[in-house]
N, C-alpha and C positions, 0 to 999 in steps of 0.2 A: 865380675864381682857380684855376689849374691845380694838380692834385695833385702832390706832390713825386715820387711814384713815376713818373708819366708824364714829368715833365720830366727825371728822371734817365735814363729809357730813351731819350729823344730825344738826350741828350748822348752816349749810348753807354757810360755808366758804370753799373755795377751799383748798385742801390738799397741792397742789404745791404752793410754796410761790413766785416763779418767776412771775414777772408781764407780761412777754411776751417771746415767743420763735419765732425767726425769722430765716428762711432759706434763704440764699443769694447764688444764683448760679451765678458765675462770669466767665468771659471770659479769665482770666489770673491771675497770681500770685500777681501782683500789686493790682489788683482789690480785690482779696481775703484778702490781708493784711490790706486794709483800714477798712472794717467792724470789722475785728479782733482787730484793734487798737481802734476803737470807742467803742467797747463793754467794754473796760477797763475804759472808762469814764462814762459809764451808767449802774450802777447796779440798779435793778436786771435783766436787759435784758439778755437773752440767745441768742447768735447768733451762727449759724453754717454756715460758709462760705465754699463753695466747688467750685473747678475749673473744668470746662468742656470746652473742645475744640470744637469749631464749630460755626456755624452761630448763630445770635441772635434767630432765630426761633428754632434751635436745642436746645439752652439753655432753652428756654421756655418749650419745650417738656420734657427736663430733669427735670425741676422744677415741672411739672405736675405729674410725677410719685409718688413722696412722698406725694403730696397733695391728690392724689386719694387714696393711701393706708393709709395716715394719721397715720402711725405707731409712728412717733416721736411727734405728737401733736403740730405741729407748728401753731402759730396764724397768721403769715404772711409769704408769699412766694414772693421773689423778684428775679429778674434777672438784673445784671449789665452788660450792653452791649455797644459796640462801634458801631458807624455807619460805620466807615472805608469805605469799598467798598460794604457793604451789603445793601440790600433792607430791610429797617426796617419795612415797612408796614405789611409784612407777620407776623413778630414777634409781632407787636402791636395787630393785629387781633387775633392771637393765644392766647396772654396773656389776652386779654379782655374776650374771651370765657372761658378761664380756671380760671379766677380770680387771675392771677399772676400780681404783680406790676412790672413795668419796670423802670429802671433808665438808660436812654439812654444818652450817651455823643457823641457829634459831633464835631470833627471827632473821638475823643478818650478820654479815661479816664484822660489823662494828662491835659485836659482842667480843669477838676474839681480840680486837685491838684494845678494847677497854680493859681486858684481863692483863694487859701489859702493865697497867697502872694500879688496878684495884680489883677486889672481888666484885663479882657481878652475879648476885643470886636472886634478886627480885625480878619478877616477870616484867618483860618489856613490851609495851603495847604495840609498837610499830617500828619500822626501820628509822623513821624520823626521830622517834624517842631514843633509839639506840645511838644515833648520831649526836643527839643533844647530850646524852650521857658521856659520850667520848669527848666532846668538846670541853667538858669540865677539866679534862686532863691534857687535851691537845687543842687549845683555843683556836688555832688557825685551821683546824681540820675541815675539809670540804670533800664531799663524795666525788670520787674520780681522781683525787690526789692523795698522795701519802708520802710523808717524810719519814722514810724508814730509819734514818739516823736517830730519831727520837725514840725508837723502839728497840734498837739493836741490843742494848745492854739488858733488856728485860724479857727476852724471849723465853728463857728457862722459867722465870717466875710465871709467865703467862701459861706455859705448859702445865705447871703444877696447879694453878688455879682452874684451868679448863678440865683437868683430870678429876678435880674434886666436884665438879658440877654434876647434877643428876640429869637424866634425859628430860627433855621438854624445853620450856622457855624460861630462862635463857640457857643455851648450851652451844657447844661448838666442838667439832672434831678436827679443827685445823691444827691442833697440837700434834696429831698423828703425822700430818705432812711436815710440820716443822721438825719433828724428831727425825724423820726420814732424811730431810735435807741436811740436818746438822750431823747426822751419824755417818754419812758417806764421806 
């Protein structure tokens, strides 16, 4: 009896039924919880979100390792990073060379989360100020935790609001990752 894998190859169809595998390297637990939540909305996408501590450039270097080895067969590699006090230019350059996609939030990821509830166009002085702004909409919010269920129905609205933002503070590219995860 022929193995299923071989017969699938002869028909020209892939053996794996998953539409896409996405590796997301995140700078924190909150950032990790978001793609984990989105993957529940978008079958058959497979998302592996991992947390690495370090600068945006260090996160890109971490994402490059599995891409070079390609052991897990990911189709896309992403890094979710905050500007905070970092120089993002080095991370952007490293990601471009390595073929890693960046989802940058300025000043931090909480801008993206706030966009699920309201426009966010005024400059934000610090990550603490961004978290305070988010708590107006999610009173129980604490860094490192995320109740994705409170956001699930508003992802498309957040995408629209994020696309309307100009570069600078506040801004976020997380909408690009959200679209990738939802379209697969």
